[in-house]
Backbone bond lengths (Angstrom), bond angles and torsions (degrees), N, CA, C in turn:
res aa  C-N    CA-C-N  psi(-1)  N-CA   C-N-CA  omega(-1)  CA-C   N-CA-C  phi
1 M - - - 1.437 - - 1.526 110.53 -
2 T 1.307 115.99 -36.27 1.465 119.60 -178.85 1.517 110.78 -61.85
3 I 1.315 116.09 -42.90 1.472 120.34 179.80 1.523 110.15 -63.29
4 L 1.323 116.67 -44.01 1.469 120.29 178.89 1.524 111.04 -63.21
5 Q 1.336 116.75 -40.92 1.462 119.96 179.42 1.529 110.65 -64.15
6 R 1.307 116.81 -43.14 1.474 119.94 178.51 1.532 110.90 -62.57
7 E 1.315 115.59 -41.37 1.466 120.30 -175.69 1.527 112.58 -74.60
8 F 1.334 116.24 -43.84 1.460 119.74 -169.97 1.529 114.58 -119.18
9 G 1.317 118.99 -2.07 1.458 121.92 -174.04 1.518 113.71 -57.45
10 A 1.320 117.55 -47.18 1.469 120.08 -178.47 1.527 110.63 -64.00
11 R 1.318 117.46 -44.05 1.477 121.28 179.01 1.514 110.76 -64.06
12 R 1.324 116.57 -40.18 1.466 121.03 178.70 1.525 110.19 -60.86
13 K 1.319 117.11 -44.41 1.468 120.58 179.07 1.524 110.91 -63.92
14 D 1.341 117.17 -40.20 1.467 120.56 177.17 1.529 110.67 -60.97
15 L 1.325 116.72 -45.72 1.461 120.94 -179.42 1.527 111.73 -65.00
16 L 1.327 116.70 -39.44 1.468 119.61 176.96 1.522 111.22 -65.23
17 G 1.334 116.97 -36.98 1.461 120.96 175.69 1.518 111.40 -64.76
18 D 1.341 116.44 -43.69 1.470 120.73 176.77 1.526 110.95 -60.94
19 R 1.314 115.09 -39.67 1.463 119.69 -179.66 1.533 110.82 -65.34
20 A 1.315 116.66 -42.83 1.471 120.44 179.60 1.527 110.41 -64.65
21 A 1.344 116.96 -40.96 1.467 120.70 178.93 1.528 110.43 -64.46
22 R 1.309 117.11 -41.48 1.466 121.55 178.79 1.527 110.44 -62.91
23 L 1.319 116.86 -42.43 1.451 121.28 179.28 1.536 110.51 -62.42
24 E 1.315 116.81 -40.28 1.470 120.00 177.06 1.527 110.95 -61.31
25 R 1.335 116.37 -44.01 1.468 119.90 179.55 1.523 111.05 -64.51
26 L 1.328 117.34 -41.29 1.472 120.60 178.14 1.520 110.74 -65.02
27 N 1.331 117.02 -41.73 1.465 120.39 178.52 1.521 111.49 -65.78
28 A 1.329 116.62 -25.85 1.474 120.94 178.76 1.524 111.79 -83.51
29 G 1.335 117.28 -2.38 1.456 120.06 175.42 1.514 115.71 113.34
30 E 1.339 118.52 -3.38 1.466 119.29 177.19 1.515 109.21 -63.69
31 R 1.320 116.21 138.35 1.463 121.30 -179.43 1.524 109.80 -98.41
32 P 1.320 118.36 140.77 1.474 120.39 175.26 1.527 109.91 -63.17
33 D 1.308 116.61 148.59 1.460 120.96 179.17 1.519 109.07 -149.76
34 F 1.325 115.97 169.27 1.448 121.30 177.28 1.521 109.95 -77.51
35 L 1.322 115.74 158.24 1.454 120.16 175.64 1.524 109.41 -66.70
36 P 1.333 117.67 135.70 1.466 120.00 -178.76 1.536 112.65 -59.53
37 E 1.316 117.18 -33.10 1.470 120.04 -177.88 1.522 113.06 -70.31
38 T 1.323 118.18 -7.96 1.471 120.53 177.39 1.528 112.13 -100.53
39 R 1.327 117.85 5.89 1.465 121.52 -176.02 1.531 112.07 -58.57
40 D 1.328 117.48 -45.72 1.472 120.49 -178.60 1.529 111.52 -59.32
41 I 1.300 116.29 -39.42 1.468 119.84 179.36 1.529 109.80 -66.78
42 R 1.328 116.24 -45.66 1.464 120.00 -177.71 1.517 112.22 -67.08
43 M 1.318 118.56 -33.30 1.456 122.31 -175.52 1.533 112.98 -88.63
44 S 1.323 117.90 -8.91 1.463 120.29 -178.42 1.530 110.67 -75.83
45 E 1.327 115.40 165.27 1.464 121.86 178.72 1.524 109.15 -76.03
46 W 1.298 116.74 128.87 1.458 121.94 -178.41 1.515 110.11 -111.00
47 N 1.320 115.86 136.85 1.465 122.66 173.19 1.518 108.46 -133.49
48 V 1.295 115.50 142.36 1.456 120.09 177.31 1.523 108.80 -126.12
49 A 1.301 114.90 156.55 1.469 120.16 178.66 1.526 109.69 -69.37
50 T 1.317 116.51 157.95 1.459 120.13 175.47 1.528 108.91 -66.83
51 L 1.311 114.94 156.77 1.458 119.41 -178.98 1.525 110.57 -68.57
52 P 1.331 116.54 137.91 1.466 119.47 173.93 1.524 109.98 -64.73
53 R 1.293 115.94 151.28 1.464 121.48 -176.40 1.532 112.34 -56.26
54 D 1.350 116.65 -39.00 1.465 118.29 -177.38 1.523 112.35 -67.41
55 L 1.331 118.95 -21.21 1.455 120.72 175.71 1.524 112.12 -81.10
56 L 1.313 116.98 -17.58 1.455 120.87 178.32 1.533 111.86 -78.05
57 D 1.322 116.98 -16.75 1.464 122.15 176.46 1.527 106.74 -80.37
58 R 1.319 115.47 92.55 1.459 121.75 -171.83 1.519 111.70 -71.81
59 R 1.302 115.00 139.63 1.456 121.89 177.23 1.524 108.48 -131.46
60 V 1.298 116.36 156.89 1.457 122.21 177.68 1.512 107.52 -119.19
61 E 1.299 116.34 135.44 1.456 120.02 176.03 1.517 108.36 -116.62
62 I 1.303 115.78 126.86 1.456 121.45 176.58 1.525 106.82 -111.71
63 T 1.305 115.93 125.01 1.457 119.22 175.75 1.513 108.27 -121.00
64 G 1.311 115.42 158.85 1.452 120.08 -178.20 1.507 110.09 91.51
65 P 1.315 115.77 -171.56 1.471 118.49 -178.56 1.523 110.46 -65.19
66 V 1.304 115.52 136.27 1.463 121.27 -177.88 1.521 108.18 -93.75
67 D 1.320 114.98 123.75 1.452 118.55 175.78 1.524 108.95 -123.01
68 Q 1.309 116.69 174.20 1.465 122.02 -174.57 1.524 111.52 -58.00
69 K 1.330 117.39 -43.13 1.463 120.82 -177.50 1.534 111.41 -62.40
70 M 1.335 117.01 -40.83 1.467 120.00 -179.86 1.527 110.80 -66.27
71 I 1.303 117.49 -40.55 1.471 121.09 178.73 1.530 109.85 -64.01
72 I 1.322 117.02 -44.82 1.471 120.47 -179.83 1.527 110.08 -62.49
73 N 1.345 117.44 -44.14 1.466 120.63 178.38 1.522 111.13 -61.15
74 A 1.324 117.26 -40.74 1.463 120.21 179.24 1.526 110.72 -64.64
75 L 1.331 116.85 -44.07 1.460 120.12 -179.13 1.531 111.78 -67.45
76 N 1.314 117.51 -31.20 1.464 121.48 179.95 1.522 113.35 -87.50
77 S 1.326 118.39 -2.67 1.460 121.21 -173.97 1.529 113.38 -75.39
78 G 1.324 116.95 -17.88 1.456 119.28 -176.08 1.523 112.73 91.07
79 A 1.309 117.22 -4.21 1.466 121.08 179.28 1.523 109.62 -72.45
80 R 1.326 115.44 150.90 1.455 119.61 178.71 1.521 111.72 -81.71
81 V 1.330 117.06 -27.48 1.463 122.03 -174.38 1.518 108.77 -141.33
82 F 1.302 116.96 145.52 1.459 119.71 168.10 1.514 108.87 -140.55
83 M 1.307 114.93 154.01 1.461 121.23 178.66 1.516 107.89 -114.52
84 A 1.303 116.30 145.41 1.453 120.64 179.14 1.521 109.15 -129.73
85 D 1.304 115.92 137.03 1.463 122.11 175.83 1.512 107.05 -89.30
86 T 1.307 115.95 104.16 1.458 119.50 -172.92 1.520 112.80 -112.77
87 F 1.309 117.92 17.02 1.457 119.35 -178.21 1.525 112.54 -59.85
88 K 1.341 116.96 -32.66 1.450 120.16 -178.04 1.526 112.26 -81.88
89 N 1.341 116.41 -11.67 1.459 118.57 -176.12 1.524 108.86 -145.29
90 A 1.308 116.05 84.34 1.458 120.37 -175.25 1.518 112.22 -64.82
91 G 1.325 118.98 -21.64 1.450 121.48 -179.88 1.513 113.29 -66.62
92 V 1.302 117.69 -16.82 1.457 121.44 -179.17 1.527 110.73 -65.98
93 H 1.335 117.93 -31.59 1.468 120.42 -178.99 1.518 111.21 -54.62
94 A 1.322 116.79 -45.02 1.461 120.37 -179.62 1.524 110.37 -64.24
95 R 1.331 117.52 -40.09 1.465 119.99 179.47 1.521 110.99 -66.10
96 L 1.332 117.04 -40.35 1.465 119.61 179.11 1.519 110.77 -64.44
97 R 1.335 116.55 -41.67 1.467 119.16 177.86 1.522 110.44 -62.33
98 S 1.331 117.43 -40.65 1.459 118.77 -179.31 1.530 110.20 -70.40
99 L 1.320 118.39 -35.49 1.464 120.32 175.97 1.524 110.90 -63.48
100 A 1.332 116.42 -39.45 1.460 120.08 -177.96 1.520 112.37 -66.48
101 T 1.328 117.34 -21.98 1.468 119.73 179.85 1.520 112.40 -91.73
102 C 1.335 117.78 -7.50 1.468 120.21 177.33 1.521 109.42 -67.44
103 P 1.331 119.29 127.92 1.468 121.27 -177.08 1.526 112.96 -58.16
104 W 1.326 117.89 -39.50 1.462 119.20 -176.49 1.512 111.95 -70.60
105 I 1.351 117.44 -18.00 1.461 120.03 175.97 1.532 109.88 -95.75
106 S 1.339 117.21 -50.45 1.454 119.66 -175.23 1.533 111.53 -62.83
107 N 1.332 118.71 -34.68 1.469 120.81 177.05 1.518 111.36 -67.99
108 R 1.297 116.63 -35.26 1.465 120.94 -178.27 1.516 110.71 -67.00
109 Y 1.309 117.95 -33.38 1.468 121.37 -174.89 1.524 112.41 -107.89
110 A 1.298 117.21 15.40 1.469 120.03 -178.92 1.518 111.02 -71.64
């Protein structure tokens, strides 16, 4: 820590001072804005390539505890595949397997 403080301590204090001054200006009503030197880039005409085909194959990712509402939303989303983080609830695996065997679901995603 001593080496880091010697190397970067003064710069760190300067940055913390700048941060405190910026916070004061924001609290006084100053609005955030873009850097003036980037105006030409922001105002220029932008074009992007079309999406690759593999990005058009929409997927849904569910993370966190899986509950009935999240599963229903995933199945109704139109996605072909979804992933669920079920480490906190191992019982969900059985429900997902039973959902996958339901004709009205398995036919929809075949």
